[in-house]
N, C-alpha and C positions, 0 to 999 in steps of 0.2 A: 400628676395635674384635676385638675378639679371641675367636673362637668356641673354645666348650667344650670342656674335655677330657673323653675314655674311655675307663674300660679294663672289659677282660673278665677273667672269676676261671674258672677248674677246678679242680672240686674230685674226687677221682673216694674212694666208699666203700670204704673193704677189704675190709670187713663185707663189706654186702647186693653191691656193686661197681654201686651207684650214680655216674651222671655229672653234679656240679650245675653248670649253667655260669650267671654272672651278669655283666648289665652292670654297670657301675659310673660313677656322679656325679667328676668331680677329689673333693669331697670325702669322697666313697665312700659315698653311699648307690646304697641297687640300684635302679633303673631299672628293671633285668627280671630274669628266672629261672628257669629250666628245670630239670629231674630227669629226666631219659634213663636209662630201665633195663635190664639187657640181658636180654634173650631169644632167641629165635629167628627169626630170619629168616620172616615172611608167616605169623608167629605173635599 
């Protein structure tokens, strides 16, 4: 039995600085997505 394959993808928006991380299944379907926005530590 073959286990499923997953891969990660990272995108940085050059204008806003937002960093988007995605976990995708082998066929390209997004399983999880998280947007991290730039800011100061502790705020």
